N, C-alpha and C positions, 0 to 999 in steps of 0.2 A: 585346782585339778592334779591329779595325780598324773605322775610321770609320763607315764604309757598312757594316757587317754587323749594326749592330744593329736587326732587324726589330722590337723591339717599339717602338720610336720610329716606324721607319718607316710602320707602318701602326697607328700609336695610334688613328687617329679610324676606323678600317674596324670595321664590325660584325662577327661572325662570317660573317653571310649572304654581305656584301660581297666580305670574301677568300674566301669560296667561289665567288662569281660572278668575281671576278680570277683565281681559278684556272682557271676553267672555260675564260675567254674567252683565257687565254695559251695555253693548250694547242692550243685552235683555230687560233691565229694563228702555232704553231708550224708546224703543218703546210701547208705552202705551196700542195699541190693543193686542199685543202680551202679555204683563202683564195680560190683563184682561181675554184672552184666558188660559194663563198658570195657572192664579189662578183658574179658572173654572174647567179645566182639573184635576189639582192637588187636590181640592176640592172631585171631584167624584170619583179620584181612590183613596183615601183615605178612602171616606166611602164605596166604591164598595169593599175594604180589597186587591184592587190590588197590586202586590208585585213593589211598586214604592219607599218604604222609601230607598233605597240603592241606587236610582239614585238621591233622593232628597239628601240623606247624603251627595254625594261626589262632589255634586254642590253648591245649594244656602245653605244649613245646614253648611257645614264645612266653607264656606266663611264667614258667618256672626254670626255663632257659636261657642260656645268653646267645646261643646261635649253634651253627654248624660246626664253625672252626673258630680257631682262638681270635683271629681279626675280625669275624662278626660280631663277637661279644666287645669290642672294643669301645665303640659308642655308647653302650650300657655303662662300662664301666667309668667311663670319663665322665659320663652323666650323674651316676652315683656318687662319683668322688667330688663333685660339685657341693654335696651337702655333708662332706668329709667322711662318707663311708668307701671303705678300701673294697678290693674282691679278691678270692683266691680263686683262679681258673679252674675247673674242676673236669677232667677228661671223663665224660661219665659212661663210656664204654664198660660193659660187665659182661663175664662169662667167656672170654675168649681163651684158648685153649692151646695155641700154637706158638712156636717162638717167632714167629713173624709179626705177629700181632702184640708180642710181648717187647718187640726190639721196637715197634713202630710206637707203644705205648713210651718206651725209654726216648724215644727222638722229642714226642710230644713234651715230656716234662722237661728237658732240656732246653725246651723253645721258651718254656714258661718261664725259668728261672732265668733265661735270659732278659725276656719281658719284666722280670721282677726288678731285673738289674737296673732296666731302663726306666721305669714306671713307678714313682711313689705310690701310685694308685694300687699296686700290685706287689703286697709285702709278702706274701707267701706261695710257695708251690707246694701240689698236694698229691698223692697217687694212694690208691689200693693196694694191698701185697698182690692182690690177685692179678692185679695189671702187668704184673714181671712175671709171675710165674702159676702154674697149674694149681688149681685149688686142691686136689688129690695128691699131690708132691708136698704142700704144705702140711696137709692131715697125717701123712705117714711120717714127715719129721715129727709133728707134735708128737704121734701116737710111739715114737722113739723107735720105728719099725726098720729091720735092715733093707737101705736102698740097693737097686741092682746099679750094676756098672753106670748104664746109661743113666740112671735115674740122680747117680751120684755127679755125673758131668752136668745135668739139668739142674740141679741144685747149684751147683759151683756157678752155672750162669747167671742165675737167680740172685745171688750174692754180689756177683760182680756188676749187676744191673744198678744194684741198691748202691753200692760203694761208687758207682760213674755219677747217680746224681749227687749223693753226698760231697763229690769232690768238687763237682761244678757248685752246687750250694756254697760251699766255704771258700772258693777262690771267688764268687759273686757276691757273696754276704748276702744270701736270700734263704731264711729259712725255709725248711720241709717238714709238712705235717702229713703224717702216714697213717691212714685210716685204720679203723678196725674192722673184723668181719666177724665169720660163725666161731663160738668157742673152740668147736672140734679141730679148726685148724691154726688157732691164734696164738699157742705157744711157740711155735716155730716162729712166726712173724714177731712175736715179743722178744724173743732170745735172739734174733738177726738185730731189732732195733736195738736193744741193750749194748750189744757190741759196737754198732756204730754210734749211741752216744757217748760209749767210753773212748771213741777214737777221733770225734769230731765236736764234740760239746765240752772240749777243754776250757775255753775263755767264757764262753754264753752258751744258752741252750740254741741251737741249730736246726738239730735233729729232735722233731717232735714225735711221741707214739700216741696212740688214743687208748683212752679208759672207757668201756661200755660200764656204765654205772647202774645199769640194771641187773646186772651179775652179780652176787652177793660176795664174789672172791675178792673184787677188785682194791679194796682198801687195803686189804692183807698185801695183795702185790704192790701197791703204790708203796707201803710202809717199806718192804722188803728191798725194792729197787732204789728207795730212800736210803737206804742202809749201805747198799753196794756203792751208789754216788758217793756216799761221804768217803767209804774204804778207799776209792779207787780214784776219786778226785775229778769226776765230771758234774756237768749240770744237768739237771732235768728239763727238758720239753714236753709237757703234756697236753693234750687236746681233751677235756673231759665233756663225755655226751651221756645223754642217758640210754642211748643204743637203738640199732636199726632192724634187728633180726628175731623179734621176742616170741612170735608165733612159730616162726621155724625151729626156734631152740626147745620150746616148750613140745612141740610135735615130736621131734628126736628125742627127746628126753623120754618120753611117755615109750614112743616107739623100741627104742634099744632099753628101757628099762634101768636106767640111771637118776639118780637124783637131778631136777633140774638144775643150772648154774643161774637161773634169772629169781630174781627177790620174789618173795611172796607176794607182794602187791604195790601198788603204785605208790603209796606213803613210804614204803621200805625203799623203794628206788629213788623217792627225792630224799629221804634223809640219807642215802648212800652219795647220792650226788652233793648234796650241800656239804658233808664229812670231807670229801674229797677236796671241794672249792676252801673250806677252811683250812685243812691239813697242809693244801699247798701254798696259801697265803701268808701262813705262818713262816717259811722258810725261803729265804732270799734267793737263793741258787736254783729255785725252780721257776720257770716261766708257765703262766696258766694261760691256754684258749679254752674259754668257756665256750661250749657251742651249746646252747639253749635257745628255746623258745618259752621258755618257762620265766615268767613274769617275777616270781617270788625269787628265783634262784639268781636272775639279773640285778635285782635289789640287794641281794644278799652279797654278792660281788662289789655291788658301787658302796654298801655301807662300810664294808670289810675294807677297800681301798680308801676311804675319808678315815676310818679308825687309824688303819696303819700309817697313814700317813704317804701312802703310795700314789704318786702324782697320776692324774687320769690319762697322762700320754707317756706310763712308763714303757717302754718297748716288752717289757715282762708279762705285761697284760692286756691281755686279747677278747672281746666279745665276738662270738660268729653265730649269725643265721642264716639259714638257706634263703636263695635269689627265691623272690615269689611268696615268701611266708613272713611274719612277723616283724613287717617294716615298722610298727609301732614299737619296737623294742629297738630295732637298728638306729631309725633317724632321730630317737628320743634321745638315746645314749650317745649318740654321735655329736647331738647339739651340746651335749652337756661336755665334750672335749673328750670322751673315753674311744680308744681304739677301738673299732668296729670295723667287721669284714664279712662281705656276703661271700657264701659259697655259689658261683656260678659255674652252672655245669653246662658243658658243651659237647657236640659229637653228631656224629649224621642220626637223624629222627628214628630210622630203624634202631638203630644201635644203644640208642639211650633210652628207649622203651622202658627195659626192665627196672631203669633206675624212677623214671616217669611212675611205672606201675606201683612200685614200693611206696615211694611219695602218698600216693593218693590212698593205698592202704593204712599206711602208717597215720595220715590224718584222719580216717575214719576209726582208728582202733585208739586213738588217745583222746580220752573223754576231755572234751571242752572245748577242743583246738580248734576246729572249726568252727565251731560256734562262737569264739571268740572273733575268729578274724571277719565272721560274717558281720556279728554287733558290730565292729570298727568301720566295715565298709557301709554299712548302712548309715552310721552316725556321720561318715563322711559325705555319703550321698545326701542326706540330708542337710547338711551345713553348704552343700553345693546346691541346694535344691532341684537334684536330679528326681527325685521321686516322683 
């Protein structure tokens, strides 16, 4: 049996009713018109303050999220850890625009770092750049436009939030994953994160940036960063993912009339992803968090680790998948002794909906992803005689 085909291990934590719910959800997600209609109806219902949160909570939310608060997530985290799968608590509230919200996110991340210090099951903290500052501000900095006096102060506060988190991470020895977002604001985040790596990654990779490998320019960026790291003497931490904003990226490029940053097709993205993996695993002063739901890329990392004599539990090598997805990868790799972490989103149901909608849309747009999930669930239902 191939490594990722063992459904008994993959779904060992799922009760029969949880497995049935997963089957129902992925059947829905497989239907693209249904996702579009469901998204529109959900958005309308939430905006109209209709009482739909209970329904959302008992279906899509509970499948893809750990809970409303950090504490809500703890039973799920401890349960997963019984199978050796760690958790990355992800405060998945998106699209906020004011200082009060950014400061609240900062408090949440500091709390998660404390959890990480206390609990071996929570090895990382994570945040999105726009959790700490306005998208439009990052965009203006990326475009090298002159900031107003107020915007300069605002940007300083953004930078200060990053440093507050990094200092806490250093003090408590809890590494930080910083997500990537849309290309037209990402350069500001990249430059800021590089400056943090230079300060905080002197002894090991504590601060991790993220490369979205559906962007054809990311290998060039990685090599240039490596050159800087060698010159300035710091370690690189990098989460490698395929990417999460493809439709938006292509639409904007077409609308604004510039060449898209996205690879020409899926094969080019896959090749780019695997090239980044190979490059990072060649260099011992790099730590890799391979965020992937792709079986071939996961096997490649596993094979390269074996080939290069990297121990399965080496702290420089992690696999990551999203909670509610690709359990066949997470739990089977964990069974083999590898470091594996699930991203466990949490936050108020209403505020987490943009995240959940993006997950559903991504699943419909990634060819084969939902079919694979469904086939594995069907296999396990058959094994349990639930059909």
